[in-house]
NUPA-42179 format. One record per residue: x, y, z of N, C-alpha, C in turn. Coordinates in nm, 2 decimals, always signed. Example, Ala and Ser with C-alpha at 12.3 -4.5 7.8 and 13.67 -1.06 7.14 Angstrom:
2
[[+1.32, -0.57, +0.78], [+1.23, -0.45, +0.78], [+1.32, -0.33, +0.78]]
[[+1.28, -0.22, +0.71], [+1.37, -0.11, +0.71], [+1.29, +0.00, +0.79]]
// end
This chain:
133
[[-10.99, +23.44, -8.50], [-10.87, +23.38, -8.50], [-10.84, +23.35, -8.35]]
[[-10.84, +23.42, -8.24], [-10.81, +23.39, -8.09], [-10.91, +23.28, -8.06]]
[[-11.02, +23.27, -8.07], [-11.12, +23.17, -8.01], [-11.10, +23.06, -8.09]]
[[-11.04, +23.05, -8.21], [-11.02, +22.93, -8.27], [-10.88, +22.85, -8.23]]
[[-10.78, +22.92, -8.15], [-10.67, +22.88, -8.14], [-10.71, +22.74, -8.01]]
[[-10.65, +22.62, -8.06], [-10.68, +22.52, -7.99], [-10.65, +22.51, -7.85]]
[[-10.56, +22.61, -7.78], [-10.52, +22.61, -7.63], [-10.66, +22.69, -7.57]]
[[-10.73, +22.76, -7.64], [-10.85, +22.83, -7.60], [-10.96, +22.73, -7.58]]
[[-10.95, +22.60, -7.64], [-11.07, +22.51, -7.62], [-11.05, +22.47, -7.48]]
[[-10.95, +22.48, -7.42], [-10.91, +22.42, -7.25], [-10.95, +22.54, -7.19]]
[[-10.90, +22.65, -7.21], [-10.90, +22.77, -7.10], [-11.05, +22.85, -7.12]]
[[-11.11, +22.83, -7.24], [-11.24, +22.90, -7.26], [-11.25, +23.03, -7.23]]
[[-11.15, +23.13, -7.29], [-11.16, +23.28, -7.23], [-11.24, +23.34, -7.34]]
[[-11.29, +23.47, -7.32], [-11.36, +23.54, -7.41], [-11.27, +23.68, -7.43]]
[[-11.24, +23.71, -7.55], [-11.16, +23.84, -7.57], [-11.24, +23.92, -7.65]]
[[-11.23, +24.06, -7.61], [-11.30, +24.17, -7.70], [-11.19, +24.29, -7.70]]
[[-11.19, +24.33, -7.84], [-11.13, +24.44, -7.85], [-11.20, +24.56, -7.81]]
[[-11.16, +24.67, -7.72], [-11.25, +24.76, -7.67], [-11.25, +24.88, -7.76]]
[[-11.13, +24.92, -7.82], [-11.10, +25.00, -7.92], [-10.97, +24.97, -7.95]]
[[-10.91, +25.07, -8.06], [-10.79, +25.04, -8.10], [-10.69, +25.06, -7.98]]
[[-10.58, +24.96, -7.96], [-10.49, +24.96, -7.88], [-10.54, +24.92, -7.72]]
[[-10.66, +24.87, -7.69], [-10.72, +24.83, -7.59], [-10.79, +24.70, -7.59]]
[[-10.76, +24.60, -7.51], [-10.84, +24.47, -7.51], [-10.87, +24.41, -7.38]]
[[-10.97, +24.34, -7.36], [-11.04, +24.27, -7.27], [-11.04, +24.14, -7.27]]
[[-11.01, +24.08, -7.17], [-11.01, +23.92, -7.17], [-11.09, +23.87, -7.04]]
[[-11.20, +23.79, -7.06], [-11.27, +23.74, -6.93], [-11.25, +23.58, -6.93]]
[[-11.24, +23.55, -6.82], [-11.21, +23.40, -6.79], [-11.27, +23.34, -6.66]]
[[-11.34, +23.26, -6.66], [-11.39, +23.19, -6.55], [-11.29, +23.09, -6.47]]
[[-11.26, +23.11, -6.35], [-11.17, +23.03, -6.27], [-11.23, +22.89, -6.26]]
[[-11.17, +22.79, -6.29], [-11.21, +22.63, -6.24], [-11.12, +22.57, -6.16]]
[[-11.16, +22.47, -6.08], [-11.06, +22.39, -5.99], [-10.95, +22.33, -6.09]]
[[-10.96, +22.30, -6.20], [-10.86, +22.23, -6.29], [-10.74, +22.33, -6.32]]
[[-10.77, +22.46, -6.28], [-10.65, +22.56, -6.29], [-10.60, +22.59, -6.15]]
[[-10.63, +22.52, -6.06], [-10.56, +22.54, -5.94], [-10.42, +22.49, -5.91]]
[[-10.36, +22.53, -5.83], [-10.22, +22.46, -5.79], [-10.24, +22.36, -5.68]]
[[-10.15, +22.32, -5.58], [-10.18, +22.24, -5.48], [-10.25, +22.33, -5.35]]
[[-10.22, +22.45, -5.36], [-10.28, +22.54, -5.24], [-10.41, +22.57, -5.29]]
[[-10.50, +22.52, -5.38], [-10.64, +22.54, -5.43], [-10.65, +22.70, -5.47]]
[[-10.57, +22.74, -5.54], [-10.60, +22.88, -5.60], [-10.52, +22.86, -5.75]]
[[-10.58, +22.96, -5.84], [-10.52, +22.97, -5.97], [-10.37, +22.95, -5.99]]
[[-10.31, +22.88, -6.08], [-10.17, +22.86, -6.10], [-10.15, +23.01, -6.15]]
[[-10.01, +23.03, -6.13], [-9.97, +23.16, -6.21], [-9.95, +23.18, -6.35]]
[[-9.98, +23.05, -6.43], [-9.99, +23.02, -6.57], [-10.13, +23.07, -6.61]]
[[-10.22, +23.08, -6.52], [-10.36, +23.14, -6.58], [-10.34, +23.31, -6.58]]
[[-10.27, +23.34, -6.47], [-10.28, +23.50, -6.46], [-10.17, +23.55, -6.60]]
[[-10.07, +23.47, -6.62], [-9.99, +23.50, -6.72], [-10.07, +23.49, -6.86]]
[[-10.12, +23.40, -6.87], [-10.20, +23.38, -7.00], [-10.31, +23.48, -7.03]]
[[-10.37, +23.52, -6.92], [-10.48, +23.64, -6.92], [-10.40, +23.77, -6.96]]
[[-10.32, +23.79, -6.90], [-10.26, +23.93, -6.88], [-10.19, +23.92, -7.06]]
[[-10.10, +23.82, -7.09], [-10.04, +23.85, -7.22], [-10.15, +23.82, -7.31]]
[[-10.23, +23.77, -7.33], [-10.34, +23.76, -7.42], [-10.41, +23.89, -7.44]]
[[-10.46, +23.95, -7.32], [-10.52, +24.11, -7.32], [-10.42, +24.20, -7.37]]
[[-10.29, +24.20, -7.35], [-10.19, +24.31, -7.40], [-10.14, +24.27, -7.54]]
[[-10.12, +24.14, -7.56], [-10.09, +24.10, -7.69], [-10.18, +24.15, -7.81]]
[[-10.33, +24.12, -7.76], [-10.43, +24.18, -7.86], [-10.46, +24.32, -7.87]]
[[-10.43, +24.38, -7.74], [-10.41, +24.53, -7.75], [-10.32, +24.59, -7.86]]
[[-10.19, +24.54, -7.85], [-10.10, +24.56, -7.93], [-10.12, +24.51, -8.10]]
[[-10.18, +24.40, -8.12], [-10.21, +24.35, -8.26], [-10.33, +24.42, -8.30]]
[[-10.42, +24.50, -8.22], [-10.53, +24.59, -8.29], [-10.47, +24.71, -8.35]]
[[-10.36, +24.71, -8.32], [-10.29, +24.84, -8.40], [-10.21, +24.82, -8.51]]
[[-10.19, +24.67, -8.53], [-10.11, +24.63, -8.66], [-10.21, +24.54, -8.76]]
[[-10.23, +24.60, -8.86], [-10.33, +24.55, -8.97], [-10.29, +24.44, -9.06]]
[[-10.16, +24.43, -9.07], [-10.12, +24.32, -9.16], [-10.05, +24.21, -9.11]]
[[-9.99, +24.21, -9.00], [-9.90, +24.09, -8.96], [-9.93, +24.07, -8.82]]
[[-9.89, +23.94, -8.77], [-9.93, +23.89, -8.64], [-9.82, +23.95, -8.57]]
[[-9.83, +24.00, -8.44], [-9.72, +24.05, -8.34], [-9.68, +23.92, -8.26]]
[[-9.56, +23.93, -8.20], [-9.50, +23.83, -8.11], [-9.47, +23.92, -7.99]]
[[-9.49, +23.83, -7.88], [-9.44, +23.87, -7.74], [-9.31, +23.84, -7.74]]
[[-9.23, +23.96, -7.72], [-9.07, +23.93, -7.70], [-9.02, +23.93, -7.57]]
[[-9.10, +24.00, -7.47], [-9.08, +23.99, -7.31], [-9.21, +24.01, -7.25]]
[[-9.21, +23.96, -7.13], [-9.32, +23.99, -7.04], [-9.31, +23.98, -6.92]]
[[-9.34, +24.08, -6.82], [-9.30, +24.08, -6.67], [-9.44, +24.09, -6.60]]
[[-9.43, +24.00, -6.49], [-9.59, +24.02, -6.43], [-9.56, +24.03, -6.28]]
[[-9.66, +24.08, -6.20], [-9.64, +24.06, -6.06], [-9.79, +24.02, -6.00]]
[[-9.78, +23.91, -5.95], [-9.90, +23.82, -5.90], [-9.92, +23.91, -5.75]]
[[-10.02, +23.97, -5.70], [-10.04, +24.03, -5.61], [-10.16, +23.98, -5.50]]
[[-10.24, +23.88, -5.56], [-10.36, +23.82, -5.48], [-10.40, +23.69, -5.54]]
[[-10.42, +23.60, -5.47], [-10.47, +23.46, -5.51], [-10.61, +23.47, -5.54]]
[[-10.68, +23.38, -5.62], [-10.80, +23.38, -5.65], [-10.84, +23.24, -5.70]]
[[-10.95, +23.19, -5.64], [-10.98, +23.03, -5.65], [-11.10, +23.01, -5.72]]
[[-11.19, +23.10, -5.76], [-11.31, +23.10, -5.83], [-11.36, +23.23, -5.89]]
[[-11.46, +23.21, -5.95], [-11.54, +23.33, -6.02], [-11.46, +23.38, -6.14]]
[[-11.50, +23.48, -6.21], [-11.46, +23.53, -6.34], [-11.35, +23.65, -6.30]]
[[-11.24, +23.63, -6.38], [-11.14, +23.72, -6.38], [-11.14, +23.81, -6.51]]
[[-11.10, +23.92, -6.50], [-11.09, +24.01, -6.63], [-10.95, +24.06, -6.62]]
[[-10.90, +24.05, -6.75], [-10.77, +24.12, -6.79], [-10.80, +24.21, -6.88]]
[[-10.74, +24.35, -6.86], [-10.75, +24.45, -6.95], [-10.62, +24.50, -7.00]]
[[-10.59, +24.51, -7.13], [-10.45, +24.55, -7.18], [-10.48, +24.67, -7.24]]
[[-10.37, +24.76, -7.26], [-10.37, +24.87, -7.35], [-10.22, +24.91, -7.37]]
[[-10.21, +24.95, -7.49], [-10.08, +24.99, -7.55], [-10.05, +25.15, -7.46]]
[[-9.92, +25.14, -7.41], [-9.87, +25.26, -7.37], [-9.77, +25.33, -7.45]]
[[-9.72, +25.28, -7.55], [-9.62, +25.34, -7.61], [-9.60, +25.24, -7.75]]
[[-9.57, +25.32, -7.86], [-9.54, +25.23, -7.97], [-9.44, +25.31, -8.06]]
[[-9.38, +25.24, -8.14], [-9.28, +25.27, -8.25], [-9.30, +25.19, -8.37]]
[[-9.23, +25.19, -8.47], [-9.25, +25.12, -8.59], [-9.24, +24.97, -8.55]]
[[-9.15, +24.94, -8.47], [-9.09, +24.78, -8.47], [-9.12, +24.74, -8.32]]
[[-9.17, +24.83, -8.24], [-9.20, +24.80, -8.07], [-9.31, +24.85, -8.03]]
[[-9.41, +24.76, -7.96], [-9.53, +24.81, -7.90], [-9.50, +24.77, -7.75]]
[[-9.53, +24.86, -7.66], [-9.53, +24.84, -7.52], [-9.67, +24.84, -7.45]]
[[-9.73, +24.73, -7.38], [-9.85, +24.72, -7.32], [-9.85, +24.70, -7.18]]
[[-9.95, +24.76, -7.10], [-9.97, +24.71, -6.96], [-10.11, +24.66, -6.95]]
[[-10.11, +24.56, -6.84], [-10.24, +24.50, -6.83], [-10.25, +24.50, -6.67]]
[[-10.40, +24.49, -6.63], [-10.43, +24.46, -6.52], [-10.54, +24.36, -6.48]]
[[-10.51, +24.25, -6.40], [-10.59, +24.14, -6.41], [-10.67, +24.18, -6.27]]
[[-10.82, +24.16, -6.26], [-10.89, +24.16, -6.16], [-11.00, +24.07, -6.14]]
[[-11.03, +24.06, -6.03], [-11.15, +23.95, -5.99], [-11.28, +24.02, -6.03]]
[[-11.40, +23.96, -6.01], [-11.52, +24.02, -6.04], [-11.57, +24.13, -5.95]]
[[-11.50, +24.15, -5.81], [-11.55, +24.25, -5.73], [-11.44, +24.38, -5.75]]
[[-11.35, +24.37, -5.87], [-11.27, +24.46, -5.89], [-11.13, +24.49, -5.82]]
[[-11.12, +24.38, -5.75], [-10.98, +24.38, -5.68], [-10.89, +24.34, -5.75]]
[[-10.78, +24.41, -5.76], [-10.66, +24.37, -5.86], [-10.58, +24.25, -5.82]]
[[-10.57, +24.15, -5.91], [-10.50, +24.02, -5.85], [-10.36, +24.00, -5.91]]
[[-10.34, +24.08, -6.02], [-10.21, +24.07, -6.10], [-10.18, +24.20, -6.17]]
[[-10.06, +24.23, -6.21], [-10.04, +24.33, -6.30], [-9.90, +24.30, -6.40]]
[[-9.91, +24.32, -6.50], [-9.80, +24.28, -6.59], [-9.79, +24.38, -6.72]]
[[-9.67, +24.39, -6.79], [-9.63, +24.45, -6.90], [-9.55, +24.37, -6.99]]
[[-9.60, +24.42, -7.14], [-9.51, +24.32, -7.24], [-9.48, +24.41, -7.34]]
[[-9.36, +24.36, -7.42], [-9.31, +24.41, -7.53], [-9.34, +24.33, -7.65]]
[[-9.39, +24.39, -7.76], [-9.44, +24.31, -7.87], [-9.39, +24.34, -7.99]]
[[-9.36, +24.28, -8.09], [-9.29, +24.34, -8.22], [-9.38, +24.25, -8.34]]
[[-9.37, +24.34, -8.42], [-9.46, +24.27, -8.58], [-9.35, +24.18, -8.61]]
[[-9.42, +24.06, -8.66], [-9.35, +23.92, -8.72], [-9.38, +23.95, -8.86]]
[[-9.31, +23.84, -8.92], [-9.32, +23.81, -9.08], [-9.44, +23.74, -9.12]]
[[-9.53, +23.71, -9.01], [-9.67, +23.62, -9.06], [-9.76, +23.69, -9.07]]
[[-9.83, +23.72, -9.19], [-9.92, +23.78, -9.26], [-10.05, +23.74, -9.17]]
[[-10.14, +23.84, -9.14], [-10.27, +23.80, -9.10], [-10.36, +23.72, -9.20]]
[[-10.37, +23.76, -9.31], [-10.43, +23.71, -9.42], [-10.37, +23.56, -9.46]]
[[-10.26, +23.52, -9.42], [-10.21, +23.39, -9.43], [-10.24, +23.29, -9.33]]
[[-10.33, +23.34, -9.22], [-10.38, +23.26, -9.10], [-10.51, +23.22, -9.14]]
[[-10.54, +23.08, -9.13], [-10.68, +23.05, -9.19], [-10.80, +23.08, -9.09]]
[[-10.75, +23.12, -8.97], [-10.87, +23.15, -8.89], [-10.89, +23.30, -8.87]]
[[-10.79, +23.38, -8.94], [-10.81, +23.52, -8.93], [-10.93, +23.60, -9.01]]
[[-11.01, +23.67, -8.93], [-11.13, +23.73, -9.00], [-11.10, +23.87, -8.97]]
// end
């Protein structure tokens, strides 16, 4: 489902569920992701962290698609090339709210950004999504 999303044709990320409640996203930084100062735009950081934390949360929900209801991000270091790795994990959950935290690092293990999000189950059934497997 994730890899078939049209936006991911552009970004070409690779997502893996490591275990229930934990997900990892890997993404190669390309020059077309850069802002005017020749480093990755914050939108790339957000996408990586939101996707990793979102799927950490959705890995705990078997029947419906979750939705991001809020997300907070801290950008701590620029990156202009190489692979970045976003790891997301659920840190709290209730029936209607999942809280997840994520860290974005470069391939040398240096932290680039940190974020946290709140996710809620929607009324969109996973079985109703044509790309869901």
